N, C-alpha and C positions, 0 to 999 in steps of 0.2 A: 815675694814681690808679686803683686797682681798686675796683669796686663791692663792697658787702657781699655775702657769699655768701648765696644764697637756696635754700630747699628747695622742691621741688615740693609743692603742696598740692592740686592739682586734676588729675584725669586728663584734663581737657578743655583744659588750657592748658599752654603750653611756656614755661619761664622761661629765656630765653637771655640772653647778655651784652647789656646795654643799649647803645643807640646811643652812639658816642663823643661827648663834649661838644664842640660846635663852637666854644666860646669859653672855654677853660680859664683859670683865674686865672693871669696871667703873673708875678705877684709874690707868691708864697706866703711867708708868714712862716716863716723857718727855725726859729724858736724855738717855734712853735705845734705842737701835736700834730696829726698828719695826720688829717683827717676821713675816716670810712669812706664818706661820701656824695659823690656827684658835685656839683660846684658848679652853681648855678642860672645858666643862660646869660642873656644880655641882648641883645636886638635892638631897636634904635631905629627909629623910623618917620621917613622923610624929611620934612623940614619943608615946609609948603605955601608956595607962592610965587605971585606975580602974581594971576591970576583965582581960583585955588584959595583963596588966603589971603583975598581980598576976600569970596568967597562964604561961606567958613567963618565969618568974623567977623560978617558981616551976618546969616547964618542963626542963629548962636549968640545974637546980640543979640535977634533976633526970637523965639527960643525962650524966652529969659529974661523978656522984657518984654511980650509979647503976651498978652492975656487968652485968646485961642484961637490958640496958636502954629501950628497945623497947617492954617490956612485959606489959607496962602500958595499962590498959583497957580503958583509956580515949580516946575520939575521936581524930582524927588527927587535928592538928592546922589549922587555916584558912591561906590563902596566906599572910595576913598581919602579923599574928603571926609567920608563917614560915620564913618570910623575917627577922624579928627581931631575931629569934633564930639562923638563919644562920649567921647573922652579929656577934652575940655573939660567935659563933663557928669558926669564921674566923681563929684564931690561930691554930685550930686543923682540917686540911683538911680531915683527915680520919673519924673523928666523923661527920663532915659536910656531907660527902658523905653517911655515914651509915644512918644518920637522913633523908637525902633527899630520899633515897631509901625506907626507912620505910614509910615515909609520902606518897610517890608516890604509894606504894602498897595499903595502907589503903584507900587513896582517891586521885586519880590522879588529880582531879581538885584543890587540895590544893596547887599545885605548879604552880605559875604564871611565866611569862617571867622574872619578877624581881628576884624571888627566884632562878631560874635557872641561871640567870646572876651572882648573888652573889656567887653561888656555883662555877661557872667557874672562877671567880676572885680568890676564895680561892684555887682552884686546880692549876691554872697556876702560881700563886704567889709562891706556894710551889714546883713548877716544876713537878707536877704530870700530865704530858701532855697526857699520855695514858688514864687516867681516864677522863680528860677534853674532849678528842676527843670522848670517848665513850658516854659521855653525849650529845655532839653535834650530834653525828651520830644517836643515838637512840631516843633522846628526842626532839631535836630542828630542825635539818635539814629535817626530814620527815614531819614536821608540816607545811602544806601548808598555814596555817593562819599566820605563822611567816615569813615575808619576810626578805631578807638579810638586808635591810635598817632598819627594825624594830629591828632586833636582834642587829645590830651594835649600834643603838641608845640606846638600853637597857644597853648594856655594857658600852657605853660612859657615860651615865648619872649616872651610879653607880660606875664609875671608881674611883672618889675621895672618894666616900662614903666607898669604900672597901680598900682604900689606895693600889690600884692595881699596876700592872706592865704592860709594853707594850706586854708582852708575851701572854696576853689574846686575843689581836687582831691577833697576829701571829697564834695562835691556831685556831681562827675562819677562817682565810684565808686558812690555811693548810687543815682544815676539808672540806671546799668547794672544794678545789683543788683535794683532794683524792676522793671526792664523784662525781667528774666529773661535778660539777655545775659551768661551766666556766663563765657564766654571773654573778652569785653571787660572784664568786671569784674576778673577775675584778672590780665589783662595790665595794666590800669590800676593795680591795687594793686602789682604787681611794680615798675612804673616809679615809683610814688609812693615806695616804699621806697628805690629807688636814690638819690633826691634828698632823703631824710630826712623825707618826709611820711608820716603814718599816718592812716588813717580813724578817725573817732569810733566809739565803741561802738554808737551808734544806727545808723550806716550798716552796721557789721558785722552787727548784728542783722537788718537788712533783707536782707542777703545770705544769712544763715542761714535766714531765713524763706522766701525764694524757693527755696532748695535743697531744703528740707524739703517745700515744696508740690509740687515735682516728684519727690519720692521719692528724692532724692540724699543720703541720710543719710551715706554714706561720705565724700563730698566735704565735707559740713557738719562732720563730726568732724575731718577733716584741716585744714579752715580754722580751726576752733577751736584746734587745736594751734598753728597759725601765729600766731593772735592771742596766745596765751600766750607764745610765743617772742619775739614783737615787743613784749611787755609792754603790750599793750592790755588794760586792766582790764575784765573782764566785769561785767555787772550781773545782776540777778535774771532778767531776760527772756532774757539770753544763756544762763544756766544751765538755765532751763526748756526752751529749744530744744535744748540739748546732751542733756538727759535724753530729750527726744522723739526725738532722732537715735539715741541708744543703744537706745531701745526699738524704733525702726523697724528697726535693724540686728540685732534679736534678742539684744541684750546687756543684759538687764534688770539683771543684777548690777552692771554699770558705771553704769547709771542710778541705782541705789540708792546707789552710792559717791558720785556727784556730789551727790545729795540729802543724804547724811550730812555732806558737807563744806560745805554752803551756809552754815551759821551760823559756822563757823570762818573763812569768807571774808568775813564781815560782812553776810550777807544772810539774811533770814527767808523761809522757804518761803511761797509764795502758794497760793491755791486752785488755780490752774493747775498748780502744781508737783505737788500731790496728785492732781489729775485725770489728769495725764499718767501717773503711776505706777499709779493705779487702773485706767486703761484698759489698760495693758500687762499687768497682772495678770489682768484679765478675758479678754484675748485669748489668754493662755496657760493659761486654765482654773484660775488660782490664786485662786479666789473668796474663800477664807478670808483670804488676804493682802490682797485688795482691801478687804474689809470692815474689817479691822484698820486699814488706812490711813485709811479714812473715819472710824472711831471715834477715831483719834488727832488728828484735825484740831482738836478743841476744845482740846487741850493747847497748841496754837500760837496760840490766839486766833482760829481760823478756823471758819467754818461751811460745811458742804457746800452747793453750789448745785444748780440743776436739772441741770446737766451731770453732776455727781457721781452723783446718783440715777439719771439715765437710763443712765449707763454701767453701773452695778451691775445695774439691771433687765435691760439687754440681755445682760449676762454670764450671769445666771441663766436667762434665757429661752433662750439658745443651748444651755445644758446641759439644758433641759427641766425645770428646777427652778422650776416656777411658784409653788409655795407660798412659796419664798424671795423670788421676784420680787414677789409680792403684799405680802410683809412690808416690803420696801423701799419699795414704792409707798405703803403706809399710813404709813410713817415720813416719807416725803416730804410728804404732806399734813399730818401732825401738826406738821411743822416750819414750816408756814405757806407752803410753796411750792406754787404751782398747777401741776399736771401740764399739759404742753403737748402739741402734736401728736406730737412724737417719743416722748413717754412712752406715750401711748395706742397709737400705731402699733407700738411695740415689744411691748407686752403683747398686743395683738390678734394680731400675727404669732406670738408665742410660743404662744398658745392654739391658733391655727390649725395650728401645726406638730405639736401632739400630738392633733389631731383633736377639739378641743373648740370647735366653732363656736358652740355655745350661749353659752359664757362670752365668746367674742370678740364676739358680737352684743350681749351685755349691756354690755360696755365701750364698744362703738360708740354705744349709746343714751346712756350716761353722758356720753360725749364730746360728743355733740350737745346734750344738755340743759345742759351746762356752758358751752356757747358756744365750745368749742375747735374751731379750724379743721380741717375734714376735707379730705384731699388724695387724690390718686390712689393713693398708697402705702397709705392706709387701706383703700380699696376693694379693692385688689389682695390685701392680706392676708386680707380677709374672703372674697373670691372663691376664693382658693387653698385656704383651709380648707374651704369648702363643696365644692369640686371634689375634694379629697382624700377627703372622706366620701361622694362620689358624689351629692351633692345639687345636681344640675345645674340644676334648675328655679329654685331659690333663687339660684344663682349667676347665671343668666340674668336674673333680676329685678334683681339689683344692677347688672348691666351696663347695663340700661335706665335705672337711677337715675342713672347717670353724667351723662346729658344734663341732668337737673334740677339737678345740682350744678355745672353748667358745667365738667365735666371730660370729657376724651376718653380712650379706652383707649390704653394704650401696649404695648410689647413684653411686659411682665410680665403684663398683663391677658390678652392672647392666649395666652401660654404657660400660664397657669393653666387656661384653658378647654380647651386642647389636652390638658393632662395629665389633666384630668377625663374627657374623652371617651376617651382612651387607657386610663384605668383601667377604664372600662366596655367596653373593646374595641370601641368604635364608631368604626372607622377612617374611615368615610364622613363622619361629622359632624366628626371631627378634621381631615380634609382640607379641608372647607368653611371651617372656622375659619382654617386655615393659609392658604387662598387669600385670605380677607378680610384676614388679617394682612399678606400681601405687598402687597396693593393699598393698604394704609395706610402702606407704606414701612418695615415692620419685617421682621426676619429671625429665624429660629430659631437657638438655640445648638446646638452639636454634640450635646449630651446629648438635646435635644428631637428633633433629627433621628433619632437612634438609637431613641428611644422610639416615634416615629411609624412608622419602618420596622419595628420589632419588632411593633407592633400590626397592621400590614398582614400581616406574615408569619403571625401567630397566626390571622388571619381567612382565610388562604390567598389573600389578594388580592395576588398577586405583581406584577401590573401597577402597582398603586399604590406598592408597595414600591420597584420599580425606578425609577419616576418621581421619588420623593422622594430615592432614592440618587443619581440623576443630578444633582439640584439641589444636594445636599450636595457632590458632587465638583466641580460648577461653581464653588462658593465656596471651592475648594481646601482642603476639610476632609477628613481621613482617616477612613474608616469604622472602626468597631470590628471587629477581626478575627473574633471569635466570631460576631457578628451577620452579617457578610458571608458567612461559611462557612454559617451557617444558611440565609440567603437563597438562595445558589447551590445548596445541597443540595435546598432546597424546589423550586427551578426544575427540577432534574433529576427529582425524584420525581414532580412533577406534570406532567412532560413539557412544560414551558413553555420548551423549548429556544430558541425564537425570541426570547424575552425576554433570555436569556443572550447570544445572538448580537448583539442590539441593544446590550446593555450593553458587550459586548466590542469591538464596532466603534466605538462612540461615545466610549468613554473609553480604549480601548487605546492609541490613538496618543499620548495624553498620558501614558501609563504611570501613571495615577493608581491603578490596581489591577494588581498584578503578574499576569502570565499564569499563574503557579502556582496562583492561586486558582480558575482556571477548569478545572483538571484533572478535577474531579468532574463537570463538565457536558460531555457530548459535543457536538461541533459539528453543526449541521444540514447536510444535503447541499448546500444553497445556499452555506453558509459555507465548506464544504470546497472547492467549485469555485472560489470567489472567492480563497481562499488559494492 
């Protein structure tokens, strides 16, 4: 019997021919239509005898009738006895779970892959999915010795033994999806389909959500196509994530197509549907389209929420259209929605970017008066705005205010201060801030390294420039070619040949700077002798 053909839907998983069935049906009905699925195998458990049987019977009776069944001083049962006890406890999933935890605490080795599989069958058959997911998350998924294939086989071979339901495989797929184990999830789904099982749409949504959270829009879209081919009916949450995936892949037109087909598929767009498209329009600078989408929400019986307004405000701020951003801000308040930290931070950052620190300060005061939480992002936006305008004393005052607000400076705080000092061409003070930044465990971005080196060069402080350049190279960042040329020419013109020699000797062996760049700088006599 051949398995149903499968298409690859993940670049991270390989869909090979499944393992051959160890127990094929020996008496197929010749009049029945051949099934495209592999038959479910069945493996029995050897019956207990002698002391094993006596122990299992007594322990089972003790579990059922004792008011506190786990006070028994007897040692925990072996994996074989545990498996039979769990089989007897199948009708009572609560007692099964209590016994499993008891035995696991007394002796973790008493629980085998089979006993854990039986417990999962009991829990999923009784629809106790949270408990099943907890067992998978804490006991099975972290165990590197249990592969997804081995776990699937254990559930498959005990399926008939426990008179189970397909929900057990759905729970396994969902657990892998939520744990971001994409290869295990795709392998599990492939094998589920081989045996005629399909995950529920809720589990598929969990997989889509995990993929999008890790920026794998391409795999998410391929998985959705597999869902449709497998006739797994999507719901509105599925379609929202598909739109999000198309937007993330830069295919806004495709996202709009899905949006347009939602009602024909029997779903009404939600606020999240609109917010996804509005965000994509804003990221692409299509602000008029974003506003039209917001205005059309009322026709669907929906009202914009704080996310809707914050997204639009951010879009206008990124384009420097503060008048439009303020209009949306006023509309938000008129709609009865209270601006939150994100709203104010976005506006403050917007005004700071156009060198309007006065308006940013007014918004900060309004924010505090309205009892809205202030965070480090708020202060960083204000500090950057002041630094861009050269108001370093006011920026320094805000840095001191961080302690009163129980906040500490982060990389963005230091970066803003360094930019401010570089703008004033105060390379010495910028270097002091950079030193404090390193002591705090933060590092500069490549752009800031370039800015700092450029400031040193403008001040003819080539020793400082070389030291910063060396640190940049130690972090395996490549310097800007034009700036590097400017530095080396400056070394030559200022007759700082020894600095060029030091730079050549310390980084030349690593070939971080090609020797060609040093052609404009002659070697010192000492360097020539060494060579």
